[in-house]
VEXTOR-166917 format. One record per residue: x, y negated, z of N, C-alpha, C in turn. Coordinates in Angstrom, 2 decimals. Atoms other than C-alpha are relative to their C-alpha. Example, Ala and Ser with C-alpha at 12.3 -4.5 7.8 and 13.67 -1.06 7.14 Angstrom:
<n_xx: 0.89 | n_yy: 1.19 | n_zz: 0.00 | ca_xx: 12.30 | ca_yy: 4.50 | ca_zz: 7.80 | c_xx: 0.90 | c_yy: -1.20 | c_zz: 0.00>;
<n_xx: -0.82 | n_yy: 1.19 | n_zz: -0.06 | ca_xx: 13.67 | ca_yy: 1.06 | ca_zz: 7.14 | c_xx: -0.77 | c_yy: -1.09 | c_zz: 0.73>;
END
This chain:
<n_xx: -0.45 | n_yy: -0.58 | n_zz: 1.21 | ca_xx: 162.71 | ca_yy: -79.88 | ca_zz: 168.90 | c_xx: -0.23 | c_yy: 1.37 | c_zz: 0.27>;
<n_xx: 0.40 | n_yy: -1.28 | n_zz: -0.11 | ca_xx: 161.44 | ca_yy: -76.62 | ca_zz: 167.87 | c_xx: 1.14 | c_yy: 0.77 | c_zz: -0.44>;
<n_xx: -1.16 | n_yy: -0.86 | n_zz: 0.38 | ca_xx: 163.99 | ca_yy: -73.74 | ca_zz: 167.67 | c_xx: -0.53 | c_yy: 1.07 | c_zz: -0.68>;
<n_xx: 0.44 | n_yy: -1.00 | n_zz: 0.98 | ca_xx: 163.15 | ca_yy: -71.57 | ca_zz: 164.50 | c_xx: 0.38 | c_yy: 1.33 | c_zz: 0.17>;
<n_xx: -0.41 | n_yy: -1.21 | n_zz: -0.22 | ca_xx: 165.31 | ca_yy: -68.67 | ca_zz: 165.68 | c_xx: -0.88 | c_yy: 0.87 | c_zz: 0.95>;
<n_xx: 0.89 | n_yy: -0.94 | n_zz: -0.79 | ca_xx: 162.66 | ca_yy: -67.81 | ca_zz: 168.29 | c_xx: -1.09 | c_yy: 0.33 | c_zz: -0.58>;
<n_xx: 1.22 | n_yy: -0.44 | n_zz: 0.69 | ca_xx: 159.94 | ca_yy: -67.55 | ca_zz: 165.79 | c_xx: 0.51 | c_yy: 0.97 | c_zz: -1.39>;
<n_xx: -0.56 | n_yy: -0.82 | n_zz: 0.98 | ca_xx: 162.13 | ca_yy: -65.60 | ca_zz: 163.31 | c_xx: -0.54 | c_yy: 1.69 | c_zz: 0.05>;
<n_xx: 0.66 | n_yy: -1.52 | n_zz: -0.06 | ca_xx: 161.16 | ca_yy: -61.93 | ca_zz: 164.67 | c_xx: -1.54 | c_yy: -0.17 | c_zz: -0.27>;
<n_xx: 1.42 | n_yy: 0.19 | n_zz: 0.04 | ca_xx: 157.45 | ca_yy: -63.15 | ca_zz: 164.88 | c_xx: -0.30 | c_yy: -0.04 | c_zz: -1.61>;
<n_xx: 0.23 | n_yy: 0.14 | n_zz: 1.36 | ca_xx: 157.61 | ca_yy: -64.16 | ca_zz: 161.19 | c_xx: 0.23 | c_yy: 1.08 | c_zz: -0.77>;
<n_xx: -0.41 | n_yy: -1.13 | n_zz: 0.54 | ca_xx: 159.51 | ca_yy: -61.17 | ca_zz: 160.16 | c_xx: -1.08 | c_yy: 1.04 | c_zz: 0.14>;
<n_xx: 1.26 | n_yy: -0.80 | n_zz: -0.33 | ca_xx: 156.87 | ca_yy: -59.01 | ca_zz: 161.95 | c_xx: -1.41 | c_yy: -0.07 | c_zz: -0.97>;
<n_xx: 1.14 | n_yy: 0.31 | n_zz: 0.69 | ca_xx: 154.14 | ca_yy: -60.81 | ca_zz: 160.12 | c_xx: 0.10 | c_yy: 0.36 | c_zz: -1.47>;
<n_xx: -0.37 | n_yy: -0.34 | n_zz: 1.51 | ca_xx: 155.66 | ca_yy: -60.47 | ca_zz: 156.56 | c_xx: 0.37 | c_yy: 1.58 | c_zz: -0.34>;
<n_xx: -0.36 | n_yy: -1.18 | n_zz: 0.09 | ca_xx: 156.59 | ca_yy: -57.01 | ca_zz: 156.95 | c_xx: -1.38 | c_yy: 0.74 | c_zz: 0.04>;
<n_xx: 1.17 | n_yy: -0.53 | n_zz: -0.17 | ca_xx: 153.13 | ca_yy: -55.93 | ca_zz: 158.12 | c_xx: -1.02 | c_yy: -0.45 | c_zz: -1.31>;
<n_xx: 0.55 | n_yy: 0.50 | n_zz: 1.26 | ca_xx: 151.52 | ca_yy: -58.07 | ca_zz: 155.15 | c_xx: 0.42 | c_yy: 0.77 | c_zz: -1.28>;
<n_xx: -0.34 | n_yy: -0.74 | n_zz: 1.20 | ca_xx: 153.91 | ca_yy: -56.18 | ca_zz: 152.78 | c_xx: -0.37 | c_yy: 1.30 | c_zz: 0.18>;
<n_xx: 0.39 | n_yy: -1.44 | n_zz: -0.04 | ca_xx: 152.95 | ca_yy: -52.74 | ca_zz: 153.96 | c_xx: -1.45 | c_yy: -0.05 | c_zz: -0.32>;
<n_xx: 1.29 | n_yy: -0.16 | n_zz: 0.41 | ca_xx: 149.51 | ca_yy: -53.58 | ca_zz: 153.71 | c_xx: -0.58 | c_yy: -0.35 | c_zz: -1.35>;
<n_xx: 0.62 | n_yy: 0.48 | n_zz: 1.38 | ca_xx: 149.17 | ca_yy: -55.55 | ca_zz: 150.26 | c_xx: 0.99 | c_yy: 0.75 | c_zz: -1.16>;
<n_xx: -0.59 | n_yy: -0.59 | n_zz: 1.30 | ca_xx: 151.90 | ca_yy: -53.97 | ca_zz: 148.09 | c_xx: -0.33 | c_yy: 1.37 | c_zz: -0.31>;
<n_xx: 0.58 | n_yy: -1.30 | n_zz: 0.75 | ca_xx: 150.43 | ca_yy: -50.41 | ca_zz: 147.87 | c_xx: -1.21 | c_yy: -0.10 | c_zz: -0.54>;
<n_xx: 1.07 | n_yy: 0.02 | n_zz: 0.74 | ca_xx: 147.18 | ca_yy: -51.75 | ca_zz: 147.08 | c_xx: 0.33 | c_yy: -0.78 | c_zz: -1.21>;
<n_xx: 0.07 | n_yy: 0.65 | n_zz: 1.39 | ca_xx: 148.37 | ca_yy: -54.06 | ca_zz: 144.27 | c_xx: 0.95 | c_yy: 0.97 | c_zz: -0.92>;
<n_xx: -0.64 | n_yy: -0.88 | n_zz: 0.88 | ca_xx: 150.85 | ca_yy: -51.09 | ca_zz: 143.01 | c_xx: -1.18 | c_yy: 0.77 | c_zz: -0.41>;
<n_xx: 1.12 | n_yy: -1.15 | n_zz: 0.38 | ca_xx: 147.80 | ca_yy: -48.60 | ca_zz: 142.90 | c_xx: -0.63 | c_yy: -0.58 | c_zz: -0.89>;
<n_xx: 0.91 | n_yy: 0.48 | n_zz: 1.08 | ca_xx: 145.71 | ca_yy: -51.12 | ca_zz: 141.10 | c_xx: 0.90 | c_yy: -0.41 | c_zz: -1.31>;
<n_xx: -0.70 | n_yy: 0.42 | n_zz: 1.20 | ca_xx: 148.36 | ca_yy: -52.07 | ca_zz: 138.54 | c_xx: 0.47 | c_yy: 1.49 | c_zz: -0.62>;
<n_xx: -0.66 | n_yy: -1.35 | n_zz: 0.62 | ca_xx: 149.89 | ca_yy: -48.25 | ca_zz: 138.00 | c_xx: -1.18 | c_yy: 0.86 | c_zz: -0.16>;
<n_xx: 0.90 | n_yy: -0.80 | n_zz: -0.11 | ca_xx: 146.65 | ca_yy: -46.43 | ca_zz: 138.74 | c_xx: -0.84 | c_yy: 0.25 | c_zz: -1.24>;
<n_xx: 0.71 | n_yy: -0.32 | n_zz: 1.19 | ca_xx: 144.53 | ca_yy: -44.94 | ca_zz: 135.88 | c_xx: -1.58 | c_yy: -0.70 | c_zz: 0.25>;
<n_xx: 1.47 | n_yy: 0.62 | n_zz: -0.06 | ca_xx: 141.10 | ca_yy: -46.87 | ca_zz: 135.24 | c_xx: -0.69 | c_yy: 0.41 | c_zz: -1.06>;
<n_xx: 0.71 | n_yy: -0.77 | n_zz: 0.87 | ca_xx: 139.05 | ca_yy: -44.44 | ca_zz: 133.43 | c_xx: -1.32 | c_yy: 0.64 | c_zz: 0.40>;
<n_xx: 1.41 | n_yy: -0.64 | n_zz: -0.65 | ca_xx: 135.42 | ca_yy: -44.37 | ca_zz: 134.69 | c_xx: -0.82 | c_yy: 0.86 | c_zz: -1.06>;
<n_xx: 0.93 | n_yy: -0.81 | n_zz: 0.70 | ca_xx: 133.08 | ca_yy: -41.67 | ca_zz: 133.54 | c_xx: -1.15 | c_yy: 0.29 | c_zz: 0.71>;
<n_xx: 1.38 | n_yy: -0.22 | n_zz: -0.67 | ca_xx: 129.74 | ca_yy: -40.35 | ca_zz: 134.39 | c_xx: 0.04 | c_yy: 0.51 | c_zz: 1.49>;
<n_xx: -0.09 | n_yy: -0.54 | n_zz: -1.37 | ca_xx: 131.05 | ca_yy: -38.36 | ca_zz: 137.35 | c_xx: 0.65 | c_yy: -0.98 | c_zz: 0.97>;
<n_xx: -0.69 | n_yy: 0.97 | n_zz: -0.98 | ca_xx: 133.01 | ca_yy: -41.20 | ca_zz: 138.82 | c_xx: -1.24 | c_yy: -1.00 | c_zz: 0.28>;
<n_xx: 1.00 | n_yy: 1.10 | n_zz: -0.34 | ca_xx: 130.02 | ca_yy: -43.32 | ca_zz: 138.60 | c_xx: -1.43 | c_yy: 0.72 | c_zz: 0.82>;
<n_xx: 1.07 | n_yy: -0.76 | n_zz: -0.81 | ca_xx: 127.56 | ca_yy: -40.66 | ca_zz: 140.40 | c_xx: -0.09 | c_yy: -0.26 | c_zz: 1.32>;
<n_xx: 0.22 | n_yy: 0.18 | n_zz: -1.30 | ca_xx: 126.18 | ca_yy: -40.92 | ca_zz: 143.65 | c_xx: 0.93 | c_yy: 0.62 | c_zz: 0.90>;
<n_xx: -0.92 | n_yy: -0.84 | n_zz: -1.12 | ca_xx: 128.49 | ca_yy: -40.07 | ca_zz: 146.58 | c_xx: -0.63 | c_yy: -0.07 | c_zz: 1.21>;
<n_xx: 0.41 | n_yy: -0.12 | n_zz: -1.44 | ca_xx: 126.88 | ca_yy: -39.43 | ca_zz: 149.90 | c_xx: -0.78 | c_yy: -1.31 | c_zz: 0.26>;
<n_xx: 0.64 | n_yy: 1.25 | n_zz: -0.08 | ca_xx: 124.85 | ca_yy: -42.83 | ca_zz: 149.33 | c_xx: -1.77 | c_yy: 0.32 | c_zz: -0.27>;
<n_xx: 1.51 | n_yy: -0.58 | n_zz: 0.19 | ca_xx: 121.47 | ca_yy: -41.00 | ca_zz: 148.07 | c_xx: -0.74 | c_yy: -0.70 | c_zz: -1.35>;
<n_xx: 0.71 | n_yy: 0.56 | n_zz: 1.30 | ca_xx: 120.92 | ca_yy: -43.18 | ca_zz: 144.98 | c_xx: 1.13 | c_yy: -0.44 | c_zz: -0.82>;
<n_xx: -1.00 | n_yy: 0.24 | n_zz: 1.14 | ca_xx: 122.58 | ca_yy: -43.95 | ca_zz: 141.64 | c_xx: 0.66 | c_yy: -1.25 | c_zz: 0.40>;
<n_xx: -0.73 | n_yy: 1.31 | n_zz: -0.10 | ca_xx: 125.31 | ca_yy: -46.65 | ca_zz: 141.87 | c_xx: -0.23 | c_yy: -1.10 | c_zz: -0.70>;
<n_xx: 0.13 | n_yy: 1.05 | n_zz: 0.79 | ca_xx: 124.45 | ca_yy: -48.64 | ca_zz: 139.21 | c_xx: -1.35 | c_yy: -0.36 | c_zz: -0.50>;
<n_xx: 1.26 | n_yy: 0.31 | n_zz: 0.58 | ca_xx: 120.73 | ca_yy: -49.32 | ca_zz: 138.85 | c_xx: -0.51 | c_yy: -1.22 | c_zz: 0.68>;
<n_xx: 0.31 | n_yy: 1.28 | n_zz: -0.58 | ca_xx: 118.26 | ca_yy: -51.86 | ca_zz: 139.91 | c_xx: 0.12 | c_yy: -0.21 | c_zz: 1.40>;
<n_xx: -0.09 | n_yy: 0.41 | n_zz: -1.46 | ca_xx: 118.63 | ca_yy: -53.49 | ca_zz: 143.35 | c_xx: -1.09 | c_yy: 0.10 | c_zz: 0.75>;
<n_xx: 1.47 | n_yy: -0.02 | n_zz: -0.64 | ca_xx: 114.98 | ca_yy: -53.49 | ca_zz: 144.07 | c_xx: -0.57 | c_yy: 1.27 | c_zz: -0.04>;
<n_xx: 0.65 | n_yy: -1.34 | n_zz: -0.33 | ca_xx: 114.49 | ca_yy: -49.60 | ca_zz: 143.91 | c_xx: -0.02 | c_yy: 0.45 | c_zz: 1.36>;
<n_xx: 0.23 | n_yy: -0.59 | n_zz: -1.43 | ca_xx: 113.30 | ca_yy: -47.75 | ca_zz: 146.78 | c_xx: 1.02 | c_yy: 1.10 | c_zz: 0.32>;
<n_xx: -1.08 | n_yy: -1.07 | n_zz: -0.06 | ca_xx: 115.86 | ca_yy: -45.47 | ca_zz: 148.30 | c_xx: -0.22 | c_yy: 0.67 | c_zz: 1.53>;
<n_xx: 0.32 | n_yy: -0.71 | n_zz: -1.02 | ca_xx: 115.89 | ca_yy: -42.84 | ca_zz: 150.88 | c_xx: 0.80 | c_yy: -0.50 | c_zz: 1.29>;
<n_xx: -0.61 | n_yy: 0.61 | n_zz: -1.47 | ca_xx: 116.96 | ca_yy: -44.15 | ca_zz: 154.52 | c_xx: 0.59 | c_yy: 1.02 | c_zz: 0.69>;
<n_xx: -0.63 | n_yy: -0.89 | n_zz: -0.78 | ca_xx: 117.81 | ca_yy: -40.94 | ca_zz: 155.88 | c_xx: 1.43 | c_yy: 0.25 | c_zz: 0.31>;
<n_xx: -1.56 | n_yy: 0.19 | n_zz: 0.06 | ca_xx: 121.46 | ca_yy: -41.23 | ca_zz: 154.86 | c_xx: 0.45 | c_yy: -1.12 | c_zz: 1.09>;
<n_xx: -0.42 | n_yy: 1.18 | n_zz: -0.97 | ca_xx: 121.65 | ca_yy: -44.53 | ca_zz: 156.87 | c_xx: -0.47 | c_yy: 0.54 | c_zz: 1.27>;
<n_xx: 0.44 | n_yy: -0.34 | n_zz: -1.40 | ca_xx: 119.60 | ca_yy: -43.03 | ca_zz: 159.67 | c_xx: 0.87 | c_yy: 0.95 | c_zz: 0.78>;
<n_xx: -1.11 | n_yy: -0.98 | n_zz: -0.67 | ca_xx: 122.13 | ca_yy: -40.10 | ca_zz: 160.14 | c_xx: 1.39 | c_yy: -0.48 | c_zz: 0.45>;
<n_xx: -0.97 | n_yy: 0.78 | n_zz: -0.24 | ca_xx: 124.78 | ca_yy: -42.48 | ca_zz: 159.75 | c_xx: 0.10 | c_yy: -0.78 | c_zz: 1.21>;
<n_xx: 0.19 | n_yy: 0.97 | n_zz: -0.95 | ca_xx: 123.67 | ca_yy: -44.80 | ca_zz: 162.39 | c_xx: -0.16 | c_yy: 1.05 | c_zz: 1.34>;
<n_xx: 0.15 | n_yy: -1.00 | n_zz: -1.26 | ca_xx: 122.81 | ca_yy: -41.72 | ca_zz: 164.85 | c_xx: 1.43 | c_yy: 0.58 | c_zz: 0.30>;
<n_xx: -1.05 | n_yy: -0.46 | n_zz: 0.08 | ca_xx: 125.96 | ca_yy: -40.29 | ca_zz: 164.06 | c_xx: 1.16 | c_yy: -0.98 | c_zz: 1.05>;
<n_xx: -0.79 | n_yy: 1.04 | n_zz: -0.40 | ca_xx: 127.87 | ca_yy: -43.70 | ca_zz: 165.12 | c_xx: -0.49 | c_yy: -0.05 | c_zz: 1.54>;
<n_xx: 0.52 | n_yy: 0.17 | n_zz: -1.37 | ca_xx: 125.65 | ca_yy: -43.91 | ca_zz: 168.24 | c_xx: 0.45 | c_yy: 0.92 | c_zz: 1.07>;
<n_xx: -0.15 | n_yy: -1.13 | n_zz: -0.77 | ca_xx: 126.19 | ca_yy: -40.62 | ca_zz: 169.55 | c_xx: 1.58 | c_yy: 0.37 | c_zz: 0.09>;
<n_xx: -1.30 | n_yy: -0.07 | n_zz: -0.04 | ca_xx: 129.90 | ca_yy: -40.50 | ca_zz: 168.65 | c_xx: 0.82 | c_yy: -1.12 | c_zz: 0.90>;
<n_xx: -0.74 | n_yy: 1.02 | n_zz: -1.13 | ca_xx: 130.74 | ca_yy: -43.59 | ca_zz: 170.70 | c_xx: 0.01 | c_yy: 0.49 | c_zz: 1.30>;
<n_xx: -0.27 | n_yy: -0.57 | n_zz: -1.32 | ca_xx: 130.11 | ca_yy: -41.86 | ca_zz: 173.70 | c_xx: 1.22 | c_yy: 0.54 | c_zz: 0.33>;
<n_xx: -1.50 | n_yy: -0.62 | n_zz: -0.21 | ca_xx: 133.48 | ca_yy: -40.03 | ca_zz: 173.35 | c_xx: 0.85 | c_yy: -1.15 | c_zz: 0.21>;
<n_xx: -0.84 | n_yy: 0.95 | n_zz: -0.16 | ca_xx: 135.12 | ca_yy: -43.40 | ca_zz: 173.05 | c_xx: -0.31 | c_yy: -0.62 | c_zz: 1.53>;
<n_xx: 0.19 | n_yy: 0.66 | n_zz: -1.32 | ca_xx: 133.73 | ca_yy: -44.50 | ca_zz: 176.47 | c_xx: 0.33 | c_yy: 1.03 | c_zz: 1.07>;
<n_xx: -0.55 | n_yy: -1.02 | n_zz: -0.82 | ca_xx: 134.62 | ca_yy: -41.02 | ca_zz: 177.98 | c_xx: 1.32 | c_yy: 0.10 | c_zz: 0.33>;
<n_xx: -1.48 | n_yy: -0.01 | n_zz: -0.17 | ca_xx: 138.26 | ca_yy: -41.14 | ca_zz: 177.40 | c_xx: 0.53 | c_yy: -1.14 | c_zz: 1.04>;
<n_xx: -0.68 | n_yy: 0.79 | n_zz: -1.14 | ca_xx: 139.12 | ca_yy: -44.15 | ca_zz: 179.60 | c_xx: -0.54 | c_yy: 0.60 | c_zz: 1.46>;
<n_xx: 0.43 | n_yy: -0.30 | n_zz: -1.30 | ca_xx: 137.00 | ca_yy: -42.87 | ca_zz: 182.37 | c_xx: 0.67 | c_yy: 1.51 | c_zz: 0.29>;
<n_xx: -0.58 | n_yy: -1.35 | n_zz: -0.45 | ca_xx: 138.59 | ca_yy: -39.26 | ca_zz: 182.20 | c_xx: 1.39 | c_yy: -0.43 | c_zz: 0.43>;
<n_xx: -1.49 | n_yy: 0.40 | n_zz: -0.60 | ca_xx: 142.04 | ca_yy: -41.15 | ca_zz: 182.57 | c_xx: -0.03 | c_yy: -0.55 | c_zz: 1.10>;
<n_xx: 0.01 | n_yy: 0.62 | n_zz: -1.40 | ca_xx: 140.98 | ca_yy: -42.99 | ca_zz: 185.57 | c_xx: -0.99 | c_yy: 0.57 | c_zz: 0.99>;
<n_xx: 1.22 | n_yy: -0.85 | n_zz: -0.74 | ca_xx: 138.78 | ca_yy: -40.32 | ca_zz: 187.09 | c_xx: 0.48 | c_yy: -0.23 | c_zz: 1.56>;
<n_xx: -0.56 | n_yy: -0.21 | n_zz: -1.47 | ca_xx: 140.95 | ca_yy: -40.30 | ca_zz: 190.38 | c_xx: -0.25 | c_yy: -1.68 | c_zz: 0.62>;
<n_xx: -0.09 | n_yy: 1.45 | n_zz: -0.62 | ca_xx: 140.71 | ca_yy: -44.32 | ca_zz: 190.78 | c_xx: -1.55 | c_yy: -0.39 | c_zz: -0.07>;
<n_xx: 1.25 | n_yy: 0.21 | n_zz: 0.08 | ca_xx: 137.17 | ca_yy: -44.51 | ca_zz: 189.94 | c_xx: -0.90 | c_yy: 0.55 | c_zz: 1.43>;
<n_xx: 0.59 | n_yy: -0.77 | n_zz: -0.95 | ca_xx: 135.98 | ca_yy: -41.99 | ca_zz: 192.47 | c_xx: -1.46 | c_yy: 0.24 | c_zz: -0.08>;
<n_xx: 1.20 | n_yy: -0.60 | n_zz: 0.28 | ca_xx: 132.53 | ca_yy: -40.76 | ca_zz: 193.18 | c_xx: -1.22 | c_yy: -1.07 | c_zz: -0.79>;
<n_xx: 0.88 | n_yy: 0.92 | n_zz: 0.70 | ca_xx: 130.82 | ca_yy: -44.11 | ca_zz: 192.04 | c_xx: 0.26 | c_yy: -0.15 | c_zz: -1.53>;
<n_xx: -0.32 | n_yy: -0.03 | n_zz: 1.71 | ca_xx: 132.56 | ca_yy: -43.99 | ca_zz: 188.55 | c_xx: -0.51 | c_yy: 1.39 | c_zz: -0.67>;
<n_xx: 0.60 | n_yy: -1.21 | n_zz: 0.39 | ca_xx: 131.39 | ca_yy: -40.24 | ca_zz: 188.48 | c_xx: -1.52 | c_yy: -0.17 | c_zz: -0.11>;
<n_xx: 1.49 | n_yy: 0.24 | n_zz: -0.28 | ca_xx: 127.80 | ca_yy: -41.12 | ca_zz: 189.37 | c_xx: -0.33 | c_yy: -0.62 | c_zz: -1.38>;
<n_xx: 0.15 | n_yy: 0.81 | n_zz: 1.21 | ca_xx: 127.88 | ca_yy: -43.95 | ca_zz: 186.69 | c_xx: 0.07 | c_yy: 0.84 | c_zz: -1.47>;
<n_xx: -0.08 | n_yy: -0.53 | n_zz: 1.30 | ca_xx: 129.04 | ca_yy: -41.76 | ca_zz: 183.87 | c_xx: -1.01 | c_yy: 1.08 | c_zz: -0.05>;
<n_xx: 1.05 | n_yy: -1.10 | n_zz: 0.03 | ca_xx: 126.55 | ca_yy: -39.02 | ca_zz: 184.70 | c_xx: -1.22 | c_yy: -0.72 | c_zz: -0.51>;
<n_xx: 1.04 | n_yy: 0.85 | n_zz: 0.24 | ca_xx: 123.77 | ca_yy: -41.82 | ca_zz: 184.54 | c_xx: 0.21 | c_yy: -0.26 | c_zz: -1.60>;
<n_xx: -0.32 | n_yy: 0.27 | n_zz: 1.30 | ca_xx: 125.42 | ca_yy: -42.79 | ca_zz: 181.22 | c_xx: -0.35 | c_yy: 1.19 | c_zz: -1.01>;
<n_xx: 0.38 | n_yy: -1.26 | n_zz: 0.73 | ca_xx: 125.43 | ca_yy: -39.30 | ca_zz: 179.85 | c_xx: -1.54 | c_yy: 0.34 | c_zz: -0.17>;
<n_xx: 1.39 | n_yy: -0.33 | n_zz: 0.12 | ca_xx: 121.88 | ca_yy: -38.77 | ca_zz: 180.83 | c_xx: -0.94 | c_yy: -0.82 | c_zz: -0.60>;
<n_xx: 0.44 | n_yy: 0.64 | n_zz: 0.88 | ca_xx: 120.81 | ca_yy: -41.67 | ca_zz: 179.08 | c_xx: -0.10 | c_yy: 0.28 | c_zz: -1.38>;
<n_xx: -0.20 | n_yy: -0.81 | n_zz: 1.47 | ca_xx: 122.23 | ca_yy: -40.42 | ca_zz: 175.94 | c_xx: -0.59 | c_yy: 1.23 | c_zz: -0.16>;
<n_xx: 0.27 | n_yy: -1.30 | n_zz: 0.32 | ca_xx: 121.08 | ca_yy: -36.88 | ca_zz: 176.23 | c_xx: -1.76 | c_yy: -0.56 | c_zz: -0.13>;
<n_xx: 1.40 | n_yy: 0.56 | n_zz: 0.26 | ca_xx: 117.39 | ca_yy: -38.71 | ca_zz: 176.72 | c_xx: -0.29 | c_yy: -0.28 | c_zz: -1.35>;
<n_xx: 0.31 | n_yy: 0.56 | n_zz: 1.36 | ca_xx: 117.94 | ca_yy: -40.46 | ca_zz: 173.52 | c_xx: 0.21 | c_yy: 0.97 | c_zz: -1.08>;
<n_xx: -0.25 | n_yy: -1.16 | n_zz: 1.07 | ca_xx: 119.32 | ca_yy: -37.53 | ca_zz: 171.64 | c_xx: -1.19 | c_yy: 0.98 | c_zz: 0.16>;
<n_xx: 1.38 | n_yy: -0.86 | n_zz: 0.02 | ca_xx: 116.24 | ca_yy: -35.39 | ca_zz: 172.86 | c_xx: -0.95 | c_yy: -0.63 | c_zz: -0.97>;
<n_xx: 0.87 | n_yy: 0.70 | n_zz: 0.77 | ca_xx: 114.13 | ca_yy: -38.00 | ca_zz: 171.68 | c_xx: 0.04 | c_yy: -0.19 | c_zz: -1.49>;
<n_xx: -0.33 | n_yy: 0.21 | n_zz: 1.50 | ca_xx: 115.55 | ca_yy: -38.41 | ca_zz: 168.17 | c_xx: -0.28 | c_yy: 1.54 | c_zz: -0.54>;
<n_xx: 0.12 | n_yy: -1.24 | n_zz: 0.54 | ca_xx: 115.58 | ca_yy: -34.59 | ca_zz: 167.92 | c_xx: -1.57 | c_yy: 0.30 | c_zz: -0.20>;
<n_xx: 1.37 | n_yy: -0.38 | n_zz: 0.02 | ca_xx: 111.74 | ca_yy: -34.36 | ca_zz: 168.79 | c_xx: -0.82 | c_yy: -0.96 | c_zz: -1.08>;
<n_xx: 0.74 | n_yy: 0.92 | n_zz: 1.23 | ca_xx: 110.80 | ca_yy: -37.24 | ca_zz: 166.31 | c_xx: 0.40 | c_yy: 0.53 | c_zz: -1.44>;
<n_xx: -0.30 | n_yy: -0.59 | n_zz: 1.29 | ca_xx: 112.55 | ca_yy: -35.14 | ca_zz: 163.68 | c_xx: 0.95 | c_yy: -0.85 | c_zz: -0.85>;
<n_xx: -1.00 | n_yy: 0.84 | n_zz: 0.78 | ca_xx: 115.32 | ca_yy: -37.83 | ca_zz: 162.71 | c_xx: 1.12 | c_yy: 0.81 | c_zz: -0.34>;
<n_xx: -1.27 | n_yy: -1.02 | n_zz: 0.35 | ca_xx: 118.05 | ca_yy: -34.95 | ca_zz: 162.53 | c_xx: -0.51 | c_yy: 0.89 | c_zz: -0.96>;
<n_xx: 0.18 | n_yy: -0.81 | n_zz: 0.96 | ca_xx: 115.89 | ca_yy: -32.97 | ca_zz: 160.39 | c_xx: 0.15 | c_yy: -0.16 | c_zz: -1.38>;
<n_xx: -0.18 | n_yy: 0.06 | n_zz: 1.38 | ca_xx: 117.05 | ca_yy: -32.59 | ca_zz: 156.64 | c_xx: -0.94 | c_yy: 0.59 | c_zz: -0.83>;
<n_xx: 1.03 | n_yy: -0.50 | n_zz: 0.91 | ca_xx: 114.29 | ca_yy: -32.13 | ca_zz: 154.18 | c_xx: 0.27 | c_yy: 0.31 | c_zz: -1.29>;
END
C-alpha cells in the first residue's frame, strides 16, 4: 500500500514551482497591454525585419558573433570548477587547463585574423 503522506511534500513542491512559473505569465498575458506599433515590430538585434518573407537573404554576422560569444564565454564555465578544486587537481590539472586555454587562444586568434570579429 502506498503511503500518500510521504509524497505530499514532493507534490506540494511541484505545485508551488508550477504556480510560480505559470501564474505570472498568465497574469502578464491577461493584464498586459497589447498595442503593437511600428517601433515594437522593428528589428531588435536580429538584423532583418521581423515580419517579411522567410526566404529573404539575411546577414549572418549577428549569428556568427553570437556563436563566437557563446563559444568563448563557455570557457569561464569550465574555469570555475577548476579554480575551486585547484589544490586537489595538482600539477596535472594545471597543465590540462593551460592546454585548454591555449587551444581557445589559438581559436580566438584564428577568428580574429579571419575577420570574424570585425564589424563593417
